[in-house]
C-alpha positions as a Markdown table, in Angstrom:
| # | Residue | x | y | z |
|---|---|---|---|---|
| 1 | Met | -74.7 | 103.9 | -6.4 |
| 2 | Ala | -72.0 | 105.7 | -8.6 |
| 3 | Phe | -69.9 | 108.7 | -8.4 |
| 4 | Ile | -69.1 | 110.1 | -11.9 |
| 5 | Val | -66.7 | 112.8 | -12.5 |
| 6 | Val | -66.2 | 115.0 | -15.7 |
| 7 | Glu | -62.9 | 116.7 | -16.0 |
| 8 | Gly | -61.1 | 118.8 | -18.4 |
| 9 | Leu | -59.3 | 122.2 | -19.2 |
| 10 | Asp | -61.1 | 125.3 | -18.9 |
| 11 | Gly | -63.1 | 125.5 | -22.1 |
| 12 | Ser | -63.3 | 121.6 | -22.7 |
| 13 | Gly | -67.0 | 121.6 | -22.2 |
| 14 | Ser | -67.1 | 119.7 | -18.8 |
| 15 | Thr | -70.1 | 121.7 | -17.6 |
| 16 | Thr | -72.1 | 121.0 | -20.8 |
| 17 | Gln | -71.3 | 117.5 | -20.8 |
| 18 | Cys | -72.3 | 117.0 | -17.1 |
| 19 | Ala | -75.7 | 118.6 | -17.9 |
| 20 | Leu | -76.2 | 116.4 | -20.9 |
| 21 | Leu | -75.1 | 113.2 | -19.0 |
| 22 | Ala | -77.4 | 113.9 | -16.1 |
| 23 | Lys | -80.4 | 114.3 | -18.4 |
| 24 | Ala | -79.5 | 111.2 | -20.1 |
| 25 | Leu | -79.2 | 109.1 | -16.9 |
| 26 | Arg | -82.6 | 110.6 | -15.6 |
| 27 | Glu | -84.1 | 109.5 | -19.0 |
| 28 | Arg | -82.9 | 106.1 | -17.9 |
| 29 | Asn | -84.9 | 106.1 | -14.6 |
| 30 | Leu | -81.8 | 106.8 | -12.6 |
| 31 | Ala | -81.9 | 109.3 | -9.5 |
| 32 | Val | -79.1 | 112.0 | -10.3 |
| 33 | His | -77.4 | 114.4 | -8.0 |
| 34 | Glu | -75.6 | 117.2 | -10.2 |
| 35 | Thr | -73.0 | 119.1 | -8.6 |
| 36 | Tyr | -69.6 | 120.8 | -9.3 |
| 37 | Glu | -66.5 | 122.1 | -7.6 |
| 38 | Pro | -65.4 | 124.6 | -6.5 |
| 39 | Thr | -68.9 | 124.6 | -4.5 |
| 40 | Asp | -71.3 | 127.5 | -3.8 |
| 41 | Gly | -70.5 | 127.1 | -0.2 |
| 42 | Pro | -68.5 | 129.7 | 1.9 |
| 43 | Ile | -65.0 | 128.0 | 0.9 |
| 44 | Gly | -66.0 | 127.6 | -2.7 |
| 45 | Gln | -67.0 | 131.3 | -2.8 |
| 46 | Leu | -63.7 | 132.4 | -1.7 |
| 47 | Leu | -62.2 | 130.3 | -4.3 |
| 48 | Arg | -64.3 | 131.8 | -7.1 |
| 49 | Arg | -63.2 | 135.1 | -5.9 |
| 50 | Phe | -59.8 | 134.2 | -6.4 |
| 51 | Leu | -60.3 | 132.7 | -9.9 |
| 52 | Thr | -62.0 | 135.8 | -11.1 |
| 53 | Gly | -59.2 | 137.9 | -9.9 |
| 54 | Asn | -61.2 | 139.6 | -7.0 |
| 55 | Leu | -59.0 | 138.1 | -4.1 |
| 56 | Ser | -55.3 | 137.5 | -3.9 |
| 57 | Leu | -54.2 | 134.2 | -2.2 |
| 58 | Asp | -51.0 | 132.3 | -2.0 |
| 59 | Asp | -50.8 | 129.3 | -4.1 |
| 60 | Ala | -50.5 | 126.9 | -1.0 |
| 61 | Thr | -53.6 | 128.7 | 0.4 |
| 62 | Val | -55.5 | 128.0 | -2.7 |
| 63 | Ala | -54.6 | 124.3 | -2.6 |
| 64 | Leu | -55.7 | 124.1 | 1.1 |
| 65 | Leu | -58.8 | 125.8 | 0.2 |
| 66 | Phe | -59.7 | 123.6 | -2.7 |
| 67 | Ala | -58.9 | 120.4 | -0.5 |
| 68 | Ala | -61.2 | 121.9 | 2.3 |
| 69 | Asp | -63.9 | 122.6 | -0.2 |
| 70 | Arg | -63.9 | 119.2 | -1.3 |
| 71 | Leu | -64.1 | 117.5 | 1.9 |
| 72 | Glu | -67.1 | 119.8 | 3.0 |
| 73 | His | -68.7 | 119.0 | -0.5 |
| 74 | Leu | -68.3 | 115.3 | 0.3 |
| 75 | Arg | -69.8 | 115.5 | 3.8 |
| 76 | Ser | -72.6 | 117.8 | 2.9 |
| 77 | Ala | -73.6 | 116.8 | -0.7 |
| 78 | Val | -71.9 | 114.0 | -2.3 |
| 79 | Cys | -71.9 | 111.2 | 0.4 |
| 80 | Pro | -75.6 | 111.7 | 1.4 |
| 81 | Ala | -76.5 | 111.6 | -2.4 |
| 82 | Leu | -74.6 | 108.3 | -2.8 |
| 83 | Lys | -76.2 | 106.8 | 0.5 |
| 84 | Glu | -79.7 | 107.5 | -0.9 |
| 85 | Gly | -79.0 | 105.7 | -4.1 |
| 86 | Ser | -78.4 | 108.5 | -6.5 |
| 87 | Val | -75.7 | 108.6 | -9.3 |
| 88 | Val | -73.6 | 111.7 | -8.5 |
| 89 | Val | -72.5 | 113.6 | -11.6 |
| 90 | Cys | -69.7 | 116.0 | -10.6 |
| 91 | Asp | -68.2 | 118.8 | -12.8 |
| 92 | Arg | -64.4 | 118.8 | -11.7 |
| 93 | Tyr | -63.0 | 116.9 | -8.6 |
| 94 | Leu | -59.8 | 115.6 | -7.4 |
| 95 | Leu | -57.8 | 115.5 | -10.7 |
| 96 | Ser | -58.6 | 119.3 | -11.0 |
| 97 | Ser | -56.6 | 119.7 | -7.9 |
| 98 | Leu | -53.7 | 117.5 | -8.9 |
| 99 | Ala | -53.5 | 119.2 | -12.3 |
| 100 | Tyr | -54.1 | 122.7 | -11.6 |
| 101 | Gln | -52.3 | 123.1 | -8.3 |
| 102 | Ser | -49.3 | 121.2 | -9.1 |
| 103 | Ile | -48.2 | 123.8 | -11.6 |
| 104 | Asp | -46.8 | 125.9 | -8.9 |
| 105 | Leu | -46.6 | 123.2 | -5.9 |
| 106 | Pro | -45.1 | 120.0 | -5.4 |
| 107 | Ala | -47.5 | 117.2 | -6.9 |
| 108 | Asp | -47.0 | 115.0 | -3.9 |
| 109 | Trp | -47.9 | 117.6 | -1.5 |
| 110 | Val | -51.2 | 118.4 | -3.3 |
| 111 | Ala | -51.9 | 114.7 | -3.3 |
| 112 | Ala | -51.4 | 114.4 | 0.3 |
| 113 | Leu | -53.8 | 117.3 | 1.1 |
| 114 | Asn | -56.5 | 115.4 | -0.8 |
| 115 | Arg | -55.7 | 112.0 | 0.6 |
| 116 | Phe | -59.0 | 111.7 | 2.5 |
| 117 | Ala | -61.1 | 112.6 | -0.7 |
| 118 | Thr | -63.5 | 109.8 | -1.6 |
| 119 | Pro | -62.3 | 108.0 | -5.0 |
| 120 | Pro | -64.9 | 108.5 | -7.7 |
| 121 | Thr | -66.4 | 105.5 | -9.4 |
| 122 | Leu | -65.0 | 106.8 | -12.8 |
| 123 | Thr | -63.5 | 110.0 | -14.1 |
| 124 | Val | -64.0 | 111.0 | -17.7 |
| 125 | Phe | -61.4 | 113.4 | -19.0 |
| 126 | Leu | -62.4 | 115.4 | -21.9 |
| 127 | Asp | -59.2 | 115.7 | -24.2 |
| 128 | Val | -59.2 | 119.0 | -26.0 |
| 129 | Pro | -56.1 | 120.7 | -27.2 |
| 130 | Pro | -55.1 | 123.8 | -25.1 |
| 131 | Glu | -55.2 | 125.9 | -28.2 |
| 132 | Glu | -58.9 | 124.9 | -28.9 |
| 133 | Cys | -59.8 | 125.7 | -25.2 |
| 134 | Ala | -58.3 | 129.0 | -25.4 |
| 135 | Ala | -60.2 | 129.8 | -28.7 |
| 136 | Arg | -63.5 | 128.6 | -27.0 |
| 137 | Leu | -62.8 | 130.8 | -23.9 |
| 138 | Ala | -62.0 | 133.8 | -26.2 |
| 139 | Arg | -65.4 | 133.4 | -28.1 |
| 140 | Arg | -67.3 | 133.7 | -24.7 |
| 141 | Gly | -66.0 | 137.3 | -24.7 |
| 142 | Leu | -65.7 | 137.0 | -20.8 |
| 143 | Pro | -62.6 | 138.3 | -18.7 |
| 144 | Ala | -60.0 | 135.5 | -18.5 |
| 145 | Glu | -59.8 | 133.8 | -15.1 |
| 146 | His | -56.7 | 132.8 | -13.3 |
| 147 | Tyr | -56.0 | 129.7 | -15.3 |
| 148 | Glu | -57.3 | 130.5 | -18.7 |
| 149 | Thr | -54.2 | 131.9 | -20.6 |
| 150 | Leu | -52.9 | 129.7 | -23.1 |
| 151 | Asp | -49.5 | 129.2 | -21.4 |
| 152 | Arg | -51.4 | 128.0 | -18.2 |
| 153 | Leu | -53.7 | 125.8 | -20.2 |
| 154 | Arg | -50.7 | 124.2 | -21.6 |
| 155 | Ser | -49.1 | 123.7 | -18.2 |
| 156 | Val | -52.3 | 122.2 | -16.9 |
| 157 | Ala | -52.8 | 119.8 | -19.8 |
| 158 | Arg | -49.4 | 118.4 | -19.0 |
| 159 | Arg | -50.2 | 118.0 | -15.4 |
| 160 | Tyr | -53.5 | 116.4 | -16.2 |
| 161 | Arg | -51.7 | 113.7 | -18.2 |
| 162 | Leu | -49.4 | 113.0 | -15.1 |
| 163 | Ala | -52.3 | 112.9 | -12.8 |
| 164 | Ile | -54.2 | 110.5 | -15.0 |
| 165 | Asp | -51.3 | 108.2 | -15.1 |
| 166 | Ala | -50.7 | 108.4 | -11.3 |
| 167 | Thr | -54.4 | 107.7 | -10.8 |
| 168 | Arg | -54.5 | 104.7 | -12.9 |
| 169 | Leu | -51.4 | 103.4 | -11.2 |
| 170 | Ala | -53.0 | 103.7 | -7.8 |
| 171 | Gly | -56.1 | 101.8 | -9.1 |
| 172 | Gly | -58.4 | 104.6 | -10.0 |
| 173 | Val | -60.5 | 104.5 | -13.2 |
| 174 | Val | -60.1 | 107.2 | -15.8 |
| 175 | Arg | -61.4 | 107.2 | -19.4 |
| 176 | Val | -60.3 | 109.8 | -21.8 |
| 177 | Val | -62.8 | 110.9 | -24.3 |
| 178 | Asp | -62.0 | 113.1 | -27.4 |
| 179 | Gly | -63.8 | 116.5 | -26.5 |
| 180 | Ala | -63.1 | 118.4 | -29.7 |
| 181 | Pro | -66.0 | 117.4 | -31.7 |
| 182 | Glu | -69.5 | 119.0 | -31.5 |
| 183 | Pro | -71.3 | 118.6 | -28.0 |
| 184 | Ala | -73.7 | 115.7 | -29.2 |
| 185 | Ser | -71.0 | 113.6 | -30.4 |
| 186 | Val | -68.9 | 114.0 | -27.3 |
| 187 | His | -71.8 | 113.2 | -25.1 |
| 188 | Arg | -72.5 | 110.0 | -27.1 |
| 189 | Ala | -68.7 | 109.0 | -26.1 |
| 190 | Val | -69.1 | 110.2 | -22.6 |
| 191 | Leu | -72.6 | 108.3 | -22.2 |
| 192 | Glu | -70.7 | 105.1 | -23.7 |
| 193 | Ala | -67.9 | 105.4 | -21.2 |
| 194 | Val | -70.2 | 105.7 | -18.2 |
| 195 | Leu | -72.9 | 103.3 | -18.6 |
| 196 | Pro | -70.9 | 100.2 | -17.9 |
| 197 | Phe | -70.3 | 101.6 | -14.4 |
| 198 | Leu | -73.9 | 102.3 | -13.5 |
| 199 | Pro | -76.8 | 99.7 | -12.3 |
| 200 | Thr | -79.3 | 98.5 | -14.8 |
| 201 | Val | -82.8 | 100.1 | -14.3 |
| 202 | Pro | -85.7 | 99.4 | -16.3 |
| 203 | Asp | -86.1 | 101.8 | -19.2 |
| 204 | Arg | -89.9 | 103.0 | -19.3 |
| 205 | Arg | -89.1 | 104.5 | -22.7 |
| 206 | Leu | -89.5 | 100.8 | -24.2 |
């Protein structure tokens, strides 16, 4: 079927947009499998402890764990869903590793760790300025996670641009969507970007 990934900085709204996209596709009679990274599996739980500051890990170890979590995610969830004919909608995937882990590590090494990851059909990147993302995160009133300082958000934004360019050069498909407007407007733009990559299914709403 199709493997659709939504990416963006922390605070860009990727989780909200994944939920809205999955709902819209189900309304079009498509089977949808929603998922996210890091996962809720054993490796993903370690990563979540690191992100929330409850576990100290070396940068290289973090990159290795993200790659391992991704391969297990593909084996246990993504590939089976695709084989069953579902559209997989994933909140974060390969570009996240290429952007976040390459802040402190060589980008080519991070890419090599993930060379066995199944390429998505389409990656939608929600383009939101780091300053806006930081303001959104502050409004949540929750403790900042590892990558959620403004300086790190700015670094990640630059790395995302490089990762998007490299992905496109390698033949991957990335669509950049303005993620700054209100969620309903962003959703319409995301849906418009995604629909050409999906099979046509009779719409029972007609």
